[in-house]
C-alpha positions in Angstrom: -4.3 -46.1 42.5 -0.8 -44.6 41.9 1.0 -44.7 38.5 3.6 -47.1 39.8 1.0 -49.7 40.8 -0.7 -49.4 37.4 2.6 -49.9 35.6 3.4 -52.9 37.8 0.0 -54.5 37.2 0.3 -54.0 33.5 3.9 -55.4 33.3 2.9 -58.5 35.3 -0.1 -59.4 33.2 1.1 -58.3 29.8 4.5 -59.9 30.2 5.9 -60.2 26.7 9.5 -59.8 25.6 11.3 -57.4 27.9 14.1 -56.5 25.5 12.0 -54.6 23.0 8.6 -53.1 22.3 7.0 -51.6 19.3 5.8 -48.1 18.4 3.5 -46.8 15.7 5.1 -45.0 12.8 3.4 -42.9 10.1 4.8 -41.8 6.7 3.4 -39.6 4.0 3.5 -41.0 0.5 4.2 -38.8 -2.6 0.5 -38.8 -3.4 -0.3 -37.2 0.0 -1.8 -40.3 1.6 -0.4 -41.6 4.8 0.9 -45.1 5.5 1.4 -46.5 9.0 2.5 -49.6 10.9 4.4 -50.7 14.0 8.1 -51.4 14.4 10.4 -52.1 17.3 11.7 -49.0 19.0 15.4 -48.6 18.1 17.9 -46.4 20.0 19.7 -45.7 16.8 16.7 -44.5 14.8 17.5 -41.6 12.5 21.1 -41.4 13.4 23.4 -40.6 10.5 24.1 -44.3 9.8 20.5 -45.4 10.2 19.3 -47.1 7.0 16.0 -45.3 7.1 17.8 -42.0 7.1 20.3 -43.1 4.3 17.4 -44.8 2.4 19.7 -47.7 1.6 16.7 -50.1 1.5 17.9 -52.3 4.4 15.1 -53.4 6.6 15.2 -52.7 10.3 15.3 -56.4 11.3 18.3 -56.9 9.0 20.2 -53.7 10.1 23.6 -54.2 11.6 23.1 -51.1 13.7 19.8 -52.0 15.3 19.7 -51.6 19.1 16.2 -52.3 20.4 14.9 -50.3 23.3 13.8 -52.4 26.3 10.5 -52.2 28.0 10.7 -49.9 31.0 8.3 -48.4 33.5 8.6 -45.1 31.7 7.8 -46.7 28.3 4.7 -48.5 29.7 3.4 -45.4 31.3 3.5 -43.7 27.9 1.3 -46.5 26.6 -1.2 -46.1 29.5 -1.3 -42.4 29.1 -1.9 -42.4 25.3 1.4 -40.6 24.7 2.5 -43.4 22.3 0.7 -46.1 20.4 2.6 -49.2 21.4 2.6 -53.0 20.8 4.1 -55.7 22.9 5.7 -58.8 21.6 4.0 -61.9 23.1 6.5 -64.7 22.2 9.6 -65.2 24.3 12.9 -66.2 22.6 12.6 -69.7 24.0 9.2 -70.3 22.5 7.1 -69.7 25.6 4.5 -67.1 26.5 3.0 -65.5 29.7 0.0 -64.0 27.9 -1.8 -64.7 24.7 -4.8 -63.2 22.7 -7.4 -63.7 20.0 -8.2 -60.8 17.8 -11.7 -60.6 16.3 -11.5 -58.0 13.6 -14.5 -55.9 12.7 -13.3 -53.2 10.4 -15.9 -50.8 8.9 -16.7 -51.3 5.3 -15.8 -55.0 5.5 -19.0 -56.2 7.1 -19.0 -59.5 5.3 -15.5 -60.3 6.7 -16.2 -58.9 10.2 -16.8 -60.9 13.3 -19.9 -60.1 15.4 -20.5 -60.0 19.1 -22.6 -63.3 19.1 -19.5 -65.1 17.7 -17.3 -63.6 20.4 -19.8 -64.5 23.0 -20.1 -68.1 21.6 -16.3 -68.5 21.8 -16.3 -67.2 25.4 -19.1 -69.6 26.3 -17.0 -72.6 25.0 -14.0 -71.4 27.1 -16.3 -71.1 30.2 -17.7 -74.6 29.6 -14.1 -75.9 29.5 -13.2 -74.0 32.7 -10.5 -71.9 31.0 -10.0 -68.4 32.5 -10.2 -65.7 29.8 -10.9 -62.0 29.6 -12.9 -60.1 27.1 -11.8 -56.7 25.8 -12.7 -54.1 23.1 -9.9 -53.1 20.7 -8.8 -49.5 20.1 -10.9 -49.2 17.0 -13.4 -51.9 16.1 -13.6 -55.5 17.2 -12.7 -57.4 20.3 -9.9 -59.4 21.9 -9.9 -62.3 24.2 -6.9 -62.4 26.6 -5.3 -65.4 28.5 -2.9 -64.9 31.3 -0.6 -67.7 32.4 0.9 -68.2 35.9 4.0 -69.9 34.5 5.7 -69.7 31.1 3.7 -71.8 28.7 4.8 -73.4 25.4 3.5 -71.3 22.5 3.0 -74.4 20.2 0.6 -75.9 22.7 -1.5 -72.8 23.0 -1.7 -72.5 19.2 -2.9 -76.1 18.9 -5.5 -75.3 21.6 -6.8 -72.3 19.7 -7.6 -74.4 16.6 -9.5 -76.8 18.8 -11.4 -73.9 20.3 -12.2 -72.5 16.9 -13.6 -75.9 15.8 -15.9 -76.1 18.9 -17.0 -72.5 18.6 -18.0 -72.9 14.9 -15.3 -70.5 13.6 -13.5 -73.1 11.4 -16.6 -73.2 9.3 -15.7 -69.8 7.9 -12.4 -71.3 6.7 -14.0 -74.3 5.1 -16.7 -72.2 3.4 -14.2 -69.4 2.5 -16.5 -66.8 3.9 -14.1 -65.0 6.2 -10.6 -65.6 7.6 -10.4 -67.2 11.0 -9.6 -64.7 13.8 -5.9 -63.9 14.3 -4.3 -65.2 17.4 -1.1 -64.2 19.2 1.5 -65.5 19.2 1.3 -66.2 15.5 4.5 -68.3 15.6 5.7 -71.1 17.9 9.3 -70.0 17.7 11.2 -67.0 16.4 14.7 -66.9 14.8 17.6 -65.4 16.7 17.1 -62.0 15.0 13.3 -62.2 14.8 10.7 -60.6 17.0 7.4 -62.2 16.0 4.1 -60.3 16.0 3.0 -57.7 18.5 -0.4 -56.8 19.9 -1.7 -53.5 21.4 -3.2 -54.5 24.8 -5.9 -52.6 26.7 -5.4 -50.1 29.5 -4.9 -46.9 27.4 -6.9 -44.8 29.8 -7.8 -42.1 27.3 -9.8 -44.7 25.4 -11.9 -45.8 28.3 -14.1 -42.6 28.0 -15.2 -43.7 24.6 -15.7 -47.3 25.5 -12.6 -48.6 23.6 -9.4 -50.4 24.5 -11.0 -51.7 27.7 -12.1 -54.9 29.4 -15.8 -55.8 29.2 -18.3 -58.1 30.8 -19.9 -61.0 29.0 -22.7 -58.8 27.8 -20.3 -56.4 26.0 -20.5 -53.7 28.7 -17.2 -51.9 29.6 -16.1 -52.7 33.2 -17.1 -49.7 35.3 -19.4 -48.2 32.7 -21.7 -45.6 34.3 -19.3 -44.7 37.1 -17.6 -41.3 37.3 -14.5 -41.2 35.1 -11.9 -41.8 37.8 -13.9 -44.6 39.3 -14.3 -46.2 35.9 -10.6 -46.1 35.4 -10.0 -47.6 38.8 -12.6 -50.4 38.0 -10.6 -51.3 34.9 -7.3 -51.5 36.8 -8.9 -53.5 39.6 -10.3 -56.0 37.1 -6.9 -56.4 35.5 -5.2 -56.8 38.9 -7.7 -59.5 39.9 -7.7 -61.2 36.5 -7.5 -65.0 36.9 -4.4 -66.7 35.7 -4.4 -70.0 33.9 -2.4 -72.5 36.0 -2.8 -75.9 34.3 -2.0 -77.3 30.9 -4.5 -76.6 28.0 -3.6 -80.1 26.6 
């Protein structure tokens, strides 16, 4: 499969805002530790008038000079090839979405707050029982995602209502009631964004370098990476074929 086809498949399925995307940043603190996060890519970053360079204290989202970089074939290819750690913003400016996700966190050292594979599988079983197409994936580090792809633009507020109903049926709301762990994050986190807002972004699968270690990839319902056991190039192709054939949701959730 050629690079152009991979980029096309990715952009079709993970169709977020097209006018911007995010990139990971890292900064060294005075004590030598490193902080990191994600921010929209700006074409004016570190120019002489950039507030980060002048250290004026003005945040990027409030900057009068901000000029977000649009998603392009070249930028997506950097994500796929592990050249940049990128996130994509799910929520469109009109309050609709073309894809959505649930993020089941499982950070080391926080075992009491982590989600387990049986809980992910139980959530998937409820979705299957309801006849809702969904796709399981491992995150880049620890944990899992569940992705939903929509044929048409879908109202974000309706998806968010659906998620809470799903959590109730999957037994996840019990954690909230018992204050044992936070409910899984879901994207989009907002129903609408302000004119100058961007909402929250998520790092989707398909970073090919991560496939070799079983991360950032789609999996079966027994937590096995798609294509596991195949030679490397065939495993990569199996992941892309899975995403290409991924079923779209075509009817209303509510």
